[in-house]
Every structure is written in structure tokens, then in C-alpha cells.
N, C-alpha and C positions, 0 to 999 in steps of 0.2 A: 698562926704564922701569919705574919701581916704583911701587905703588899709591898714593903722595902724587902723584906726578907725575900719573898716571892721572886722581886727584881733582881736582887743580890745573886740568887741561887742559877737564876736563869745567867742572867752574864757571868757566872763561873762555870757553868754548864756549856756555854757557847764558846770559851776560852778553852776550856779544856779540850773540845772535839777538834778547836782551830789547829791546837800544838800537837793533836793526834795525829792531824790529815797530813801536818808538814813532816811530822817525824816519819809516817809510813810513805809521804812521796821522797824523801830523802834517802828511806833506807832501799827502797827500789832503785835509785842512782847510784848506793854505794854498792864498792865490789870485795872490801876489808871486811873479815867476820867480825873483828873484835868492835868496830865503829857500827856495824849492822845489829849487833847482839845490843849496843846501848841505846841504839833508836829503837828497837823491840821493847826496850822496859822503860823508854819514854812512853810508846805508844800505849802499854798495857798500864802504867802510872796513872796515865791521864782518861784511858778508859773507865778503871775504876771511881775516878771522881765524877765523870758524865753519869754513870751507872749508879752510884750513890746518892749522888742529885734528883735524877729523874725518878729514883723511886722514892724520895720526899716529896717529891713535888706532886708524884701521882696519888700518893697518900691524902691528899688533901682533900676536902670534901667538896668544894668549890670545882665544877668543870673547866671554870676559865684558867684557873690554875694548874690543871694537870697537863698543859700543851707540851707537846715533845717540842725537840728544835724544829721547824720549820723547811721546809725545801730549798726555799733560799739561802738561808743559812749555811745549808749542806753544800750548796752550788757555789757559791763565794769563797767557804774552806777548803773546797779542791779546787777551784782555779788559783786562788792564794796560794796553796801547798805546791800546785803544778809550776807556778812561776818560779818559785822558790827553789824548787828542786832543779829546774831548768838552769836559771841563772847561777845559780849557789852550788849546786850539787855537789860536785867533785872537790870544791875549796875550802882553806878552813873558815872562811867568810860563813860557810854553813853552819859551824859548829856556833859561833858566836850569836849568829840570829838564832838559832836556836835555844841559846841559852838566855837570851834576851826575853824568848817568848815563855821560855819557864818560870824565869822570875818574875812576869807580870802574872804568871797562874798563881806563883807561891804568893804575891802580894793579895790575889783576890782571894784565894783559898786562907789567908791569914785574916782578912775581914769576915768571910762568911762562916770561920770559925770562932771566931771571937762575938761575935754577935747574934749567933745560933744558940737556940734556947732548946733543943734536940741532946741530949745525951752522947747517944750513938752516934749521930750525925758527927758531933765534934770529935768525939773518938776517932771516929773513920777519916775527919780532916786532917786530926792531931797524927798518925799513921801515913796518912798520904804527903803530908808537909814535911816529914822526914824522910820519906823516899823522893821528894822532887828536890830536894835541898842536897840532899846526896849526888843525885843525877846531877845538878846544875855544879857541883863542884867537881865532879868527875869529867863533865864536858868543858869545865873552864879550866882546871889544872892540866890539861890535856894540850890543850889550843893556847896558853896564855906565850906572851911575849918572852925569848929568852932575856934572863937576868932579872924576872919579875918575880920577888916573893911571893910565896904561895897565899900569904893572907891579904894581898893585895891585887883587886881585882881593875882591870882597866874597862875605863868605860869608852863610846865612841868616840868622843871628842878628844880622848888621849889625856884625860886629868885620872888620878888616881884616886880611890876613893878607901879608906881603911873598912876589913871586913867586921861584920857585927860583933866579932869576941874581941875586937882592939877599939871600940868605941867607948868612951868613958861616960857618955851622956843616959842616964838612967829614965827609960820611957813610963812613966807611973799611972 
């Protein structure tokens, strides 16, 4: 495992832990069981990603690569999560914020999966990709603007972008 792969995996783990902290903070501020169930699934999916990455890093023979997430990272994640829960907790903006964080996690997961050399880790990331994409679809599908077709996703700037299935460009 190279230094680049270790840094990529650490960044993926940090993002997964951040999204998990946000989902758990939003879960504590919600009262609807359907939303709470979805947030628990987000929390579980991100925990599985961070656990797989931590296992891969701990298996590395060099002690410098085996480090877990630091105390400062955990503190920053909890502060950010509590701020999001406090200011966006019961609004539909919380769902769009969480969907944006999940999209960032999905992109990092795509990169890590494409560039990893370990087949087991690639398989684990593939299953996680399917789960994260399904959660993003559920979250965005429930909180999209009225009259917006399901295959079109709203960006924060108000522009509309086509979903992956409608895009004619093939990335080779």
C-alpha cells in the first residue's frame, strides 16, 4: 500500500466519520420515525465504511500508517454535527445538507474503490457504494422541489443537472 493510498483511505474514513456524526446529531433532533430510520441507516452505512478502512490501515506493517482518527478530528466532527443539528435540525435543508455530504462521501468512495489494489476492500466499497447511492436517492427523492422530475437533481445554485443515467458522455 502506497502513501497516496493511505492518505486517500484516511480522507475517506474522516469523511465517513463526519457524515456519521451529522446523521447521529440529526437523528437526535428528529421526531418522525421514518426520518429517524433513514438517519440510522446512514449512520450504519458510514460506520461500516470507516470500520473497513480502519481494518485495512491497521493491517499495514508500518506503525505510522496504522493511526486511527485523532481526537481533534472527532471533536471537530462533533462540533460540526451539533451545529448542523441545531441550525438545520427540523428543516428540509437538513436533508439536502446530508445528501450533499453523502455525495461527497460517494465520490471519495468511488476514487478509493477505483484505485485500491485489494480485492476484498474493493468489494466492500462496491457494496457500500450501492447502499450510499440508494440512501442519496431516498433522501433527495423525498425532499425535492414539487414538479421536478425524479431524474433531475437540484443544486444549491438552482441549476438543474442530469442524473448519471441520462448523461450521454462515456468516461473511458
